[in-house]
C-alpha positions, 0 to 999 in steps of 0.5 A: 242806653237805648233801649232804656230810651226806648222804653220812656217813650213807649211809656210815654206814648202809652200814657198820651193814648190813655189820656185821650182815650179816657176824655173820649171814652163815652159817659156809658164807660166812664160812670162804671169806672169812676164807681170802681175808682171810688170803690177801690180807693176806699178799700185801699184807704181801710188797708192802709188804715187811713181815714178821710178826710184828714181833719176833723172840721173836713169830718164835719162838713162831710157828715153834715153834707151827707145828712143834709143829702139824705131823705130820711136819716131815720131808717136804713137805706134800701138797695138800689137792686131790691126795686129791680124787678126779678125774672120771672116775677115774684108771685106777691109784691107792690109794684110802682112808677119811677117817676125821678131819683134825686140825689137831693131829697128836697127836689126829691119831696117836691115832685112828691107834694106835685104828685099828691096835687095831681092826686096820683097814688103817693106814699112817700119818698124811698131812701135807696143807696146804690152799690158804690155807695151813692144815696139817692131819694127815688120817687115811686108813683103807686102801688100797684098789685101787678105790673100791668096795672103799673104798665097800664098806668104808666101812660096816664103817669107821664101825660099828668107829669108831661115827662117821656113815656118810658118811665121804669117799673120798680119792685117797692120794698116789702113792709117791714113787720112791726115788732 
């Protein structure tokens, strides 16, 4: 009887410590954990054969919310990892300065209009999906032929947009050949 009570007490103390550890954890640890939980729950739902949301109305609402958040539903989104600059640098490639990324495509498009008004090089907002499956609208200024040109332009872009000059450089995806 005493061992059972001791075991329950240890579990309770462990639970309380984990609760406060979760509350006090920095955001840099919480975000990856949230992505892992989302992936794990999706995989568990697929294994168990459950689909979410349970109602047809919920499914319609979820689909319309995703469609509204997607910057361009025409093409498949670009994997976020493909925008990272690899080491060593590729022989060919177009570089850009990333001036923003938004979950809401309308905000990204508004920034794109502002960039055009400032006569900075801008083609389009990129539809990107991260490892957790979240879609983002990435706003690049460019293209630039090499990373040095993009780094040089970064200070002018930051000044024109009145933002910090610690804007990241990205590698633009290669244009898909037209068939």
